[in-house]
C-alpha positions in Angstrom: 0.0 0.0 0.0 1.4 3.4 -1.0 2.2 6.0 1.6 -0.1 9.0 1.8 1.3 11.8 -0.3 1.4 15.3 1.2 1.5 18.3 -1.1 4.7 20.3 -1.0 3.7 23.9 -0.6 6.8 25.9 -1.0 8.1 28.5 -3.5 11.2 26.6 -4.5 13.0 23.5 -3.4 16.1 24.2 -1.3 19.4 22.2 -1.1 20.6 24.2 2.0 19.8 22.6 5.3 17.7 24.8 7.6 20.3 24.8 10.3 22.8 26.4 7.8 20.3 28.8 6.2 20.8 32.3 7.5 17.3 33.2 6.6 15.8 30.4 8.8 18.3 31.2 11.6 17.1 34.8 11.6 13.5 33.6 11.9 14.5 31.2 14.7 16.4 33.9 16.6 13.4 36.3 16.3 11.1 33.5 17.6 13.4 32.8 20.5 13.7 36.5 21.4 9.9 36.8 21.3 9.5 33.8 23.6 12.0 35.1 26.1 10.3 38.5 26.0 7.0 36.7 26.8 8.5 35.1 29.9 9.9 38.4 31.1 6.7 40.1 30.4 4.5 37.6 32.3 6.9 37.7 35.3 6.8 41.5 35.4 3.0 41.6 35.0 2.5 39.1 37.8 4.8 41.0 40.1 3.3 44.3 39.4 -0.2 42.9 39.8 0.7 41.3 43.1 2.1 44.7 44.4 -0.9 46.7 43.2 -3.7 44.5 44.6 -4.7 41.4 46.4 -3.8 37.9 45.4 -7.2 37.4 43.8 -6.9 40.6 41.8 -3.4 39.5 40.7 -4.8 36.2 39.5 -7.5 38.1 37.6 -4.9 40.3 35.8 -3.0 37.2 34.7 -6.1 35.3 33.6 -7.7 38.2 31.7 -5.2 38.1 28.9 -6.2 34.5 28.0 -9.7 35.6 27.1 -9.0 37.6 23.9 -6.3 35.2 23.0 -8.8 32.3 22.9 -11.7 34.3 21.5 -9.7 35.9 18.7 -7.4 33.0 17.7 -9.5 31.7 14.8 -9.9 35.2 13.5 -6.1 35.6 13.7 -5.7 32.7 11.3 -8.1 34.4 8.8 -6.1 37.6 9.0 -2.8 35.7 8.5 -4.1 34.0 5.4 -5.7 37.1 3.9 -2.9 39.6 4.4 0.1 37.3 4.6 1.8 36.1 7.7 5.0 38.2 7.5 3.2 41.5 7.8 0.9 40.2 10.6 3.9 38.9 12.6 5.8 42.2 12.2 2.8 44.3 13.1 2.1 42.1 16.1 5.7 42.4 17.4 5.7 46.1 16.8 2.5 46.5 18.8 3.8 44.5 21.7 7.0 46.4 21.7 5.3 49.8 21.8 2.7 48.7 24.5 5.3 47.1 26.8 7.8 50.0 26.5 5.0 52.4 27.2 4.1 50.4 30.3 7.8 50.5 31.4 7.8 54.3 31.1 4.5 54.6 33.0 5.9 52.4 35.8 9.0 54.5 35.9 7.1 57.7 36.8 4.1 56.5 38.7 2.3 53.5 40.2 -0.6 52.8 38.0 -3.7 51.0 39.2 -4.8 47.5 38.2 -6.8 49.1 35.3 -3.5 49.8 33.5 -2.3 46.2 34.0 -5.6 44.8 32.9 -5.5 46.9 29.7 -1.9 45.7 28.9 -3.0 42.1 29.5 -6.0 42.5 27.2 -4.0 44.1 24.4 -1.2 41.5 24.8 -3.7 38.6 24.6 -5.4 40.1 21.5 -2.0 40.6 19.7 -1.0 37.0 20.6 -4.1 35.8 18.8 -2.7 37.4 15.6 0.9 36.5 16.2 0.7 32.8 16.9 -1.2 31.7 13.8 1.0 33.9 11.6 4.3 32.7 13.0 3.1 29.1 12.5 2.5 29.9 8.8 6.0 31.3 8.1 8.2 28.1 7.8 6.9 26.9 4.4 7.6 30.4 3.1 11.3 30.5 4.2 12.5 27.0 3.5 11.9 24.0 1.4 9.4 21.2 2.1 12.2 18.7 3.0 13.3 21.0 5.8 10.0 21.4 7.7 10.7 18.7 10.2 14.2 20.1 10.9 12.7 23.6 11.4 10.2 22.1 13.9 13.1 20.5 15.8 15.0 23.8 15.8 11.8 25.6 17.0 11.6 23.1 19.9 15.2 23.8 20.9 14.3 27.5 20.8 11.4 26.9 23.2 13.7 25.0 25.6 16.3 27.8 25.5 13.6 30.4 26.1 12.2 28.4 29.0 15.6 28.2 30.7 16.6 31.8 30.0 13.4 33.7 30.5 12.8 33.4 34.2 16.4 34.1 35.3 16.6 37.1 33.0 13.2 38.4 34.2 14.3 38.0 37.8 17.6 39.8 37.2 15.8 42.7 35.5 13.3 42.9 38.4 16.1 42.9 40.9 18.1 45.7 39.2 15.3 47.9 37.8 12.0 46.8 39.4 8.8 46.3 37.4 9.8 49.2 35.1 13.1 47.6 34.3 11.6 44.2 33.7 9.0 45.7 31.3 11.8 47.6 29.6 13.8 44.4 29.0 10.7 42.6 27.6 10.1 45.5 25.3 13.7 45.5 24.2 13.5 41.7 23.4 10.4 42.4 21.3 12.3 45.1 19.5 15.2 42.7 18.7 12.6 40.2 17.5 11.0 42.8 15.3 14.4 43.8 13.7 15.2 40.2 13.0 11.8 39.5 11.4 12.1 42.5 9.2 15.3 41.0 7.8 13.7 37.6 7.0 13.1 37.0 3.3 9.7 35.4 2.7 8.9 33.9 -0.6 5.4 33.7 -2.1 3.4 30.5 -2.2 1.1 29.4 -5.0 -2.1 31.4 -5.0 -0.9 34.2 -2.7 -1.7 37.0 -5.2 -5.2 35.5 -5.9 -6.1 35.4 -2.2 -5.1 39.1 -1.8 -7.6 40.0 -4.4 -10.5 38.0 -2.9 -13.1 40.1 -1.0 -14.9 37.3 0.9 -16.3 38.2 4.3 -14.0 37.2 7.1 -16.6 34.8 8.6 -16.8 33.0 5.2 -13.1 32.6 5.1 -13.2 31.1 8.6 -16.0 28.6 7.7 -14.2 27.7 4.5 -11.0 27.0 6.5 -12.8 24.7 8.9 -14.5 22.9 6.0 -11.1 22.4 4.3 -9.7 20.8 7.4 -12.7 18.5 7.7 -12.3 17.4 4.1 -8.5 16.8 4.3 -8.2 13.4 6.0 -4.6 13.9 7.2 -5.4 17.3 8.6 -8.6 16.2 10.3 -6.9 13.3 12.0 -3.9 15.4 13.0 -6.1 18.1 14.6 -8.1 15.5 16.6 -5.1 13.5 17.7 -3.1 16.6 18.6 -6.0 18.2 20.5 -7.1 15.1 22.5 -3.5 14.1 23.2 -2.7 17.6 24.5 -5.9 17.6 26.6 -4.8 14.3 28.3 -1.2 15.3 29.0 -1.6 19.0 30.0 -3.1 18.4 33.4 -0.7 15.8 34.7 2.4 17.7 33.4 1.4 21.2 34.6 -0.6 20.6 37.7 -0.3 16.9 38.5 3.5 16.7 39.0 3.3 19.6 41.5 0.7 17.8 43.6 2.6 14.5 43.2 5.9 16.0 44.4 4.1 17.6 47.4 2.3 14.4 48.4 5.4 12.2 48.1 7.4 14.7 50.2 9.9 15.4 47.4 9.4 19.1 47.8 10.2 21.9 45.4 13.6 20.4 44.7 12.0 17.2 43.6 9.5 19.1 41.4 12.5 20.9 39.8 14.2 17.7 39.0 11.1 16.2 37.4 10.5 19.3 35.3 14.2 19.3 34.3 13.9 15.7 33.3 11.0 16.5 31.1 12.8 19.4 29.6 15.9 17.3 28.9 13.8 14.7 27.1 12.0 17.3 25.0 15.3 19.0 24.2 16.8 15.7 23.1 13.8 15.0 20.8 14.1 18.5 19.2 17.8 18.0 18.7 17.2 14.6 17.1 14.8 16.0 14.7 16.9 19.1 14.0 19.9 16.9 13.1 18.2 14.2 11.2 15.8 16.5 9.3 13.3 13.8 8.6 11.6 10.8 10.3 10.5 7.9 8.1 6.8 6.9 8.5 6.2 10.2 10.4 2.5 9.6 10.9 2.9 6.2 12.5 5.8 7.4 14.7 3.7 10.4 15.8 0.7 8.3 17.0 3.0 5.8 18.7 4.8 8.6 20.5 1.5 10.1 21.8 0.3 6.7 23.0 3.5 5.6 24.7 4.1 9.1 26.2 0.6 8.9 27.7 1.4 5.5 29.3 4.6 6.9 30.8 2.6 9.9 32.1 0.1 7.6 33.8 2.9 5.5 35.3 4.4 8.5 36.9 1.7 8.5 39.6 2.7 4.9 40.7 6.5 5.3 40.9 7.8 4.9 44.4 10.9 7.2 44.2 12.1 10.5 42.9 14.7 9.0 40.5 12.1 6.9 38.8 9.8 9.9 38.5 12.6 11.9 36.9 13.3 9.0 34.5 9.6 9.0 33.6 9.8 12.7 33.0 12.7 12.2 30.6 10.7 9.5 28.7 7.6 11.7 28.6 9.6 14.7 27.4 11.3 12.6 24.7 8.1 11.1 23.3 5.9 14.2 23.7 8.6 16.4 22.2 9.0 14.2 19.2 5.3 13.8 18.8 4.6 17.5 19.1 7.3 18.4 16.6 5.9 15.9 14.1 2.4 17.2 14.5 3.7 20.7 13.6 5.7 19.5 10.6 2.9 17.3 9.2 0.3 20.1 9.6 2.4 22.5 7.6 3.3 19.9 5.0 -0.3 18.7 4.6 -1.9 22.1 4.4 -2.5 24.0 1.2 -0.8 27.4 1.3 -4.1 29.2 1.4 -5.0 27.7 4.7 -1.8 27.7 6.7 -2.8 30.5 9.1 -6.2 29.0 9.8 -4.8 25.6 10.4 -2.3 27.1 12.8 -5.1 29.0 14.6 -7.1 25.9 15.2 -4.2 24.0 16.7 -3.1 27.0 18.8 -6.7 27.4 20.1 -6.7 23.9 21.5 -3.2 24.4 23.0 -3.6 27.8 24.7 -7.4 28.0 25.0 -9.0 24.6 25.6 -6.2 22.4 27.2 -5.6 24.8 30.2 -9.3 24.3 31.1 -8.3 20.9 32.4 -6.1 22.5 35.2 -9.0 23.0 37.8 -10.5 19.7 36.8 -7.2 18.0 37.5 -6.8 19.6 40.9 -10.4 18.9 41.9 -10.1 15.3 40.7 -6.9 14.6 42.7 -8.5 16.2 45.8 -11.5 13.9 45.5 -10.0 10.6 44.3 -6.3 10.8 44.7 -3.3 10.9 42.3 -3.4 7.4 40.8 -7.0 7.4 39.4 -6.8 10.9 37.9 -3.4 10.3 36.3 -4.7 7.0 34.8 -7.8 8.6 33.4 -5.8 11.5 31.9 -3.4 9.1 30.3 -6.2 7.0 28.9 -7.5 10.1 27.1 -4.2 10.6 25.4 -4.0 6.8 24.6 -7.3 7.1 22.9 -5.9 9.9 20.8 -3.1 7.6 19.7 -5.5 4.7 19.0 -7.6 7.0 16.9 -4.5 8.0 14.9 -3.6 4.3 14.4 -7.2 3.7 13.1 -6.8 6.5 10.6 -5.1 5.1 7.4 -4.4 8.6 6.1 -2.5 9.7 9.2 -0.9 6.3 9.8 0.6 6.3 6.3 1.5 10.1 6.2 5.0 10.9 5.2 7.0 14.1 5.4 8.3 15.4 2.0 11.8 14.2 1.0 
């Protein structure tokens, strides 16, 4: 039986590997600077909110930004497809830079009330809804189809670097310059990202000019994008597998391990070791993909990674010692990191160029909008029934995602372009 063919949606084929392509490296550096800026911004926002109001009010400030991000994410995909992702990304970064630097200036001369922090959080969330789908649509326009998997691996490494560097940099900026200094550092990072993005060369994809001339209502473009994903068997299966798999793993990895470490008496140090193990595994997966550039039988490997990673996540609640929990974290990070990178690469390879932004918006919506809703459910479930049953049920959800992928011939036989 022949492997499922995925259309190659690039301007020209390239013989230059992505990790040696200065254009790709500029995009990657811009992405990393933006991620580190995000980390510093959230640290500065949370500290400023805590100093300006009660704990409940600080939580409200941090949560309010997620509302426009989730509500506008699908619309952000429509904007990216209609106007081109490069302009949307640059405009988003420019807006964030101006808003954050303005907040730094305000904090330097006065102590604003919570209303100013809420306004910044709302604007930042709305801009994120534009930035995230657009940045997801850029890789096929800056490199060849055979490099998409390598780009996803490099992107994963950038995420790991940003995770490690963001919090210490934000803490240092806070210690030296207070909230104003931290906001200024975040704004400077967005400015660096903006400059790098402006230097990235973006090539056209088939049909770009025709789409710019179309005058369809935005809601019709959105409906058309959803219908397109439903008709494309590879995309439909990828979206379902990625969303359900994320839903099952998000709770245990973000809330469950904290409660597990507390209940077992491992403390904050133990939690740090488990998180470090997960980060090391995810980093190794990203490095593997960045070096190899391609994984044979990518669809099959993807669904197996999700299913086996879920089993490892469920087993974490039953391990009797911290070293075994750290080892489980490494395994989960390796499998989840490889599976997540393959989801991104296959989504971009399987999508027609006209729908890259909308496809990215749907997947980002589940990641940043729907999956976090499992946090309170996870905490309440553990309080009511204990760690083991809740971890097992969460793992079973992700295993079902893997089984669904195995039952989908289109996804199981999907291959990345050579």
